[in-house]
N, C-alpha and C positions, 0 to 999 in steps of 0.2 A: 504494499499499499504505500502511496506517495502522497496523497492529500485528499481529505475529505471535505466536501461542501455540504452544508445543512442548514435548515431553518431552525429557529429559536426553540420551537416546539419538539423538533426532532432531537435537538440536541439535550433537552431536559429528559426524554426518554430513553436516551442511550448513553448514560454517564460511562459504562464500561468501555465502549466503543471511543468515547471521547477521550479517556485516559490511554487508551491503545495506539490511537492515531498518530503518526509523526507530526502531522499538521492539521488542524480543524479551523475551517473558515466558515462564519456566519454569512449566510445570504438570505434575502427575501424569497417569498414564493415564486415571484415572478422569474427571478434569476435562476432558482432551482428548476423551475419548468423548462427554461432554455437549454438546461444542461441534460436534461432526460427525454426521452422519446415516449415515456409512459404517459397515459391519458390522464392517470391520477398519481403523480409521483409520491414516493413514500417518504420525502423529506430529507433524504441523505443520498448523495451521489459520491462515489469514490473513483479516484485516479489510481490505477494499479499498473504495475510492471506487466509484460506479456509472461505468461505462465508455462507456453508449450517448451518441450523439450525435444533433443533429437531421438530418432528411433532407437538407435544404439544404446541409449541409456536405460531403456526399459527391456531390450532383449538380451543383452549380455550379462552373463551371470557375475553377480556381485556388484552390479553397477544400480540397483535399486535401493531408494531411501525411503526410510531411515534405517532399515536393516539389510545388509548384503544378502541377497538370495536371488535364485533364478526366478523368472516370472512362472506363476501358476495358471493365471486366467486373464487373457487379455480380449477385448473387444475391437476387432478391426472393422471399420466402417468405410466402405467404398462408395464415393459419389452420392452421399447422402445430402440432399439440398434443402429439406424443411429445417428451419433454425429451432422449432419447437421438439422436433423428433430427435436433433442432434442433442439438445440439452436435457431432453429426457432419457437417452442412452446414456449418456454420462452420468446421470443422478442413478440409474439402475445398475450401472457397472460399479459405482461406488458402494451403493448399498449391498450389492452382491459380492464385495470384497475383491474385485477384480484389481489387477495391479496397474493397469493402464487403459487408456482409449486411444486408439489411432484413427484419425479422421484422414483418409487417404483419396487420392485422386482430386477430384473437384468437388469436395464436399463443402459444405458451408462454414463460414468463419466461425471458430468458436467464440470469438470476441463479439459476435453479433448481439446486440442487446436482448433478443428474444431468446437466443440459446443461453446466455448468462442466466436470464430469469429461469427459465426452464430448468436449468440444472439446480437450482435452488442451493447454491452454495457448494455443490459436488464438483465444480469446476476448479475449486481451490484444495480439493481434498485428494486427489490422485492425478499422476502425470498424463498430459495430453501431447500427443505427437501429431505433428503434420506433415504428411508423407505425400508427395507429388505421386508417387508410382504405386499403386494398390498392388500389383505384382511383387514389387520389392519388399513391401510390408509383410506379404504372405512368405516370401522366401526367407526373410529374416527370421520370423517367426519360427519356421520350421528348423531353420540352422540353430537356433537357440535351444531346440528340444521340444517344441510344442507340436502337438497335432494342430491341423487346421481344419475345423468343420464349418462347412458353409451351411448357412441356414436357406434352405430351398423348399419351396413348398411341393416340388417334385422329387425330393430326395430319396434315397433308396433306404435310408435308415430313419425308422420313427423315432421321435424324441422320447416316447414313453417306454421304449424298448432298447434304449441306448445306454443303459446304466453301466456296463463294462467299458464302453468306448469312452464315457465321459469322465471315468476315474483317472485319466491321463493327463496332465499338463495341456490346457487347450488354448487355442486363439480362436475365437467365434468370428466368422467372416460374415457381414451383412452387407446386403446391396441397397440400390436405390429403392426409393418408395415406389415409384411407378414401375420400373422395369427390372427390379431385381437385380442379380448378379450377371454379368456377361458370361457366356459358356466358357471362353478362354480363362476367366479368373476363377470360377468355381472348378474347374478341370485342375487347378493347383492345388485344391483341397484334398484332404485325405479321405473325407467322407462328405456326401451331402445329406444334411438331416432335416425331416420335414417335421413340422408341428401340426398332429392331427387336427382337422376340422370336424367336429362331431355333430354340428348344426348346419345351418343352410347359408352361413357367411362364406363369401368367396374366398376371403383372405383375412390376415390379421394387420393391424397397423404395425409399421417397423419398430416403434420403441415397445409395442406390447410383446411382439415377437422376441425382441432382444432380451425383454425381462424375463421372459420364460426360459430362454436357452441359458442365459447367465445363471440364473438361479437353479436350474437343473445340474449344471456343472457344480456350482457353490454347494449345493445338497450333498452330491456325490464326494465332492472333496473332503467335507467335514465329517462324514461317516467312514472315512478311509484311515 
């Protein structure tokens, strides 16, 4: 955090944040509104450093902070465009105990205000990687000893029957909201895993699918 701008009322409500901020500047409601794209600003706007880290820092053994350990669970997102989806995937990955989220290809900017809000603070909790080449991210994950599981509605493995597969360190690969994963990228995965649809819905929202997949892995990992 570099600096915080806040209204008087917000300052009175957040004494702990005031004490922690390196610089706190009081502004009026109009000035605060000009700094935020929210229709109803919360009264606080912070200027922060960029948080993304190099891909190598999360896939190389011993590089993860605060405890040096090889990665066990990653979310690799290829060309996801919706900022709300991206923020929610980050939030779900954080909640599931993932080691990092990789936004690959032409994915949305993690610093998009909607993405930041949708992450509900999780953007600050786990490493975020920006990788231009989705295939490079997949290859790096495999080189680090992770299996890559592509979330694919037509996959050959049913998530409900994937217990043994999920026990291994895993990088989940998620595709674009509209067209999913390109065949050439999905082909780099070790398995294509489908989430069963028991009702009449055609598909699941990307962030919902990511939550189910990440938690399925987390559940198996914690039992082993």
